[in-house]
C-alpha positions as CSV (number, residue, x, y, z in Angstrom):
1,M,4.3,7.3,7.8
2,E,6.5,6.7,5.2
3,K,9.4,5.1,4.9
4,R,11.8,5.8,1.9
5,Q,14.1,3.1,0.7
6,R,16.4,2.9,-2.4
7,V,17.3,-0.6,-4.1
8,L,19.5,-1.1,-7.0
9,A,17.9,-3.8,-8.9
10,L,20.3,-6.1,-11.0
11,G,20.3,-4.8,-14.8
12,S,17.9,-1.8,-14.7
13,G,19.2,1.4,-12.4
14,R,18.1,2.9,-8.8
15,H,14.4,2.0,-7.9
16,N,12.5,3.6,-4.9
17,Y,9.6,2.1,-3.6
18,F,7.5,4.4,-0.9
19,I,6.1,1.6,2.0
20,G,3.1,3.3,3.7
21,V,1.5,1.7,6.8
22,H,-2.2,3.0,7.6
23,A,-4.2,2.2,10.9
24,L,-8.3,2.4,10.8
25,D,-10.2,2.0,13.3
26,V,-12.8,-0.8,11.6
27,E,-11.5,-4.8,12.4
28,T,-12.3,-5.5,8.7
29,L,-12.6,-3.7,5.2
30,G,-14.7,-7.0,4.3
31,I,-13.3,-6.6,0.6
32,D,-12.2,-10.2,-1.0
33,K,-8.5,-11.4,-1.6
34,E,-8.3,-10.9,-5.2
35,A,-9.8,-7.1,-4.8
36,T,-7.3,-4.7,-6.3
37,P,-5.5,-2.4,-5.3
38,A,-7.6,0.2,-6.5
39,F,-10.3,-0.9,-5.1
40,L,-8.7,-1.8,-1.9
41,G,-7.3,2.5,-1.7
42,F,-11.1,3.1,-1.9
43,N,-12.2,1.6,1.1
44,K,-9.2,2.5,3.2
45,E,-10.2,6.3,2.3
46,H,-14.0,5.8,3.2
47,N,-13.1,3.9,6.4
48,Q,-10.5,6.6,8.2
C-alpha cells in the first residue's frame, strides 16, 4: 500500500512524498535503532 501526498513547502515549491507500509512475518528485525535506512531496507527485503 502506498500513499502519495503533495505538500507545499515554503520557499521551495512542491514536493512529493511517498509513504510505504510493510507487514513482515517476524517479531523484530533485530537491528540497532541507529541503523541506516539502507541497512533496514536490506533486512526488510530478506525477511518477507
